[in-house]
C-alpha positions, 0 to 999 in steps of 0.5 A: 351423113356418111358416118350415120350411113356406115353405121347402119351398114355394119354388121351388129355385134352383141355388146356383151359376152355372157352364157347362161347355165341352168341346173335343175334337179327333176323332182321325180327322177332326181336327175340333174338336167343341165342346159348351157346356153351360149351365143353361137358365134362366140362358141364357134370361135372358141371351138375354132380356137381350141380344136384348131379347125373351122366349126359351124354350129348353124349348118354343120357338115358333120353333126356328130363331130360338131356334137363331139366338140361342144360336149368336150368343150363344156365338159372341160370348162364346166365342172360341177360338184354335188356334195363334194363328188364330182358329177359326171354328165351325158351330152344330149344334144343342142339346138339353136334358138335365135342367136344362141346354142343350147347344149343339153346334159343329164346327170345320173339320180342324185337323191339328196343335194346339200350343196353344188359347187360349179366351176365354169370358165366358158369362153374366158380364154376368148373375152376378158369381160366374159360373164357366166350366169348359173341358176340352180334349182333344187326341191323348187328352190332356185338360187343364182350367182354370176361369175365374171372372168377371171372368177370361175367358182361358185358354191351354193348350199341347199 
């Protein structure tokens, strides 16, 4: 009986480690909109580990500093090439939805996309079983793939 009671008293942790990256080309502006969804507790641990300071995403004491760390971490662990050219993308901000942080980025306009190469090793240093889902939508065509640690590179043709 005590074992059953302990199970209910223990904090609940998510049993898997996954991020989701959505890359969508806006049909009118041709801008790539990039959204990255990461469990905020895993993200905080990764930021603590990489930057050697305690980060609170939910209730930041200094939102600008947290924004800088989030943007820097994602730029280091998510690289995108479009038509063999490295893509630069601007950080727009983040929001919390349930147990995850959504981080938003935007690229300059790209008139024609033939291929996208994504290098994504978000949280690989923290979790051997980390998986990173990638969904790319160009001209209404959606393609998806999954990168399981240590595999960190995907190439999609359009």
